[in-house]
Residue, then its C-alpha position, 0 to 999 in steps of 0.5 A: m658292586e650293585s647297579m648304580l640304579d639299584t640302591a637308594t644311595d646311588t639314586a640320591f647321588l644321581r639326583s644330585i648330579l642331575a640337579s647340577p650337571d655342570d658342577d663337578a662337586p657332586r661327581l667327586v663326592y660320588a667318587d669318594w663314596l665309590d672308593e669307600n664302597g668297593d669300586p675304586n676303578r669307577a672312582e678313579f675314572i670319574r676323577l680322571q675325566i674331571r681332571l682332563a676336562r679341567s686341564p689347560a692347554g699344554d698340560p704336561d700330564f694330559a697324555e698320561l692321564k688320558a691314557r689311563a682314563d681310556d684304559l679304564g674306559r675300555t676295560h669297564h665300558v660294558e660293565w658300566l653301560n649295563q648299569l644303565p637302563s635300555w630302550p629300543g632305538v636308544h644308544w648310550e654313546i660317550f662318557h664325559r666327566g665320569f658319566i654318560s653324557a651323549v645319547r643317540f636316538d635311531t628314530p623320532d619315535a625313540f626320542f619322543e617315547s624315551a626322552r623323559a626316562v633317558f634324561r632321568a637316567a644320566p646327565i645328558a649333554e649331547v643328543r644325536l638324532h637320526n631319521f628326522y624330517w621337518h615335522d619331527a624337528s618342529r615337534l622337537a623344538e617344543s621338547r623341554y629336554l632340549a634345555r638340558v642339551r649342549i650339543l645337538d647333532l642332526n648331522d647325517g641321516n636326517r633331512i629337516g630342511s629349512k622349515g625344520v631349522e626355522a622351527l628349531t631356531s625359534s625355540p627358547q629351549l635352545a638357549n643352552l646350546t653350544e654346538l649345532k650340527l646340521g650337515r647333509n640336511a637339504l638346507g638352503s640359505p633360509s636356514a642360515r638366515a633363521i640361525a643368524e636371526s635367532r635370539h636363542v643361539r647366543g651361546l653357540r661355539l660350533l656350527k656345522l652346515e656342511r654339504n648343504d646347497m647354501f651359496d653365498d647368501a648363507l655366509r653373509f647372513l652368518a657374518e652379519s649376525p651379532q647373535l653368533a659373536g661367540l662362534e669358534v668353529l664354522d664348517m661350510e664345506r661343500t656349501r657352494t660358497g664363493d668369493d662373495g660369501v667369503k668377502a662378507l665374512a671378511k667384513s664381519k663385525h661380529l665373528a672375531h673369535l673363529k678358531l677353525l674355518d672349513l671352506s673346502h670343496n667350494q668355489i673360492t678363488d684368490t679374491g676370497v683369500l685376499a679378503l680374508a688376509e686383510s680381515r680381523v676375522v682370522s686373527e685368532m684362527r688356528v685351522l683353515f680348510l681351503h682345499t679343493n677350491h680355485i686358489s692360485d699363487e696370488g691368494i697364497e702369497a697374500l696368505a703368506r704375507s698376512e700377519s692376520f694368519a700368524r696364529l695358524e697351526r694347520i692349513f689345508l690347501r690340497q687340490n688348488k692351482i698353486t705353483d712354485v711361486g705360491a709354495t715359495a711364498l709360504a716357505r719364506s713367510s715371515y709368519l706361520e711360525h706356529l704351523r704344525e701341518l701344511h697340506i698342499g698336495e695335488n697342486r703344481i709344485s715342483d720337487f725344487a719348491g717342495d724341498e724349500l717347503r721341507a727346509r722350512f717346515g720339515s715333516r710338518v708339510n705334506l706334499y701328497 
């Protein structure tokens, strides 16, 4: 088959897809055309990825469909990438719903020089950036292409600082953003305040701020923000957060839909866990990371007896100060019926209490 960009017909299909990137119909029409013009593998791949994107939780066919889509993707990855143009410092990364949706730019120059062409070549929803500093972030905030982006990834390899975050969050181009990743960016609590006060982040579902020295004020700013009411994933690993920040989160009137919270490698004690155990903030939570803190039996007993934590599926409690008392409380909890993983190694738990945990949770508990 000729390259997707080699024929007027392919170009017309691409324009239709770019004009309605959230609509599956143009993609499925293109798949039909591919079937009729000698490329059934790409047609099947598009249909499979769309089906997977639409699949409800617990779809019994999901694993089989994904295996087939992955097999097609591995077999034809190079072939399909070669149908796309290339530029220095630009890397096509992920297929989603049948088309490349993620792109990585190695430098700010690569983005500013190639963004126009990149966004004309594929329905890009995710942008991954490297080597950005605050002045680059300020320039990025003015880019009209951000309006097309759903996932903005500045994790690792960047140092935009609070000044860069303030510039970004003042940009109306972020209105369609659903995920913002800012780990390891030399950020402080003013960055969290800028995010919390921005009028342009109401669509955020995921926020990653890990490995920045943000302290308790950052979590307080986020917890008090009505703009972040839709947040489902919050990553505050290694942010020097303590109990005051966690207590502010527990009192939040807005963050009621969190499904994953990462507070690992911080300075949280039983006081923080007690606050969460009495909070509606955790009522929809499925995954809780609290490993490598200063939590002892009192906090674990509160977690075990809290109905608020009843939906938890994965709990990470390694490297705390938990003894047999806390382990036994978990094993005898009236809740935790949905638990699929419990990581509680590197605590002070005896073999006897470990056996009780295994009797309750079986292979779902990890004591190492």
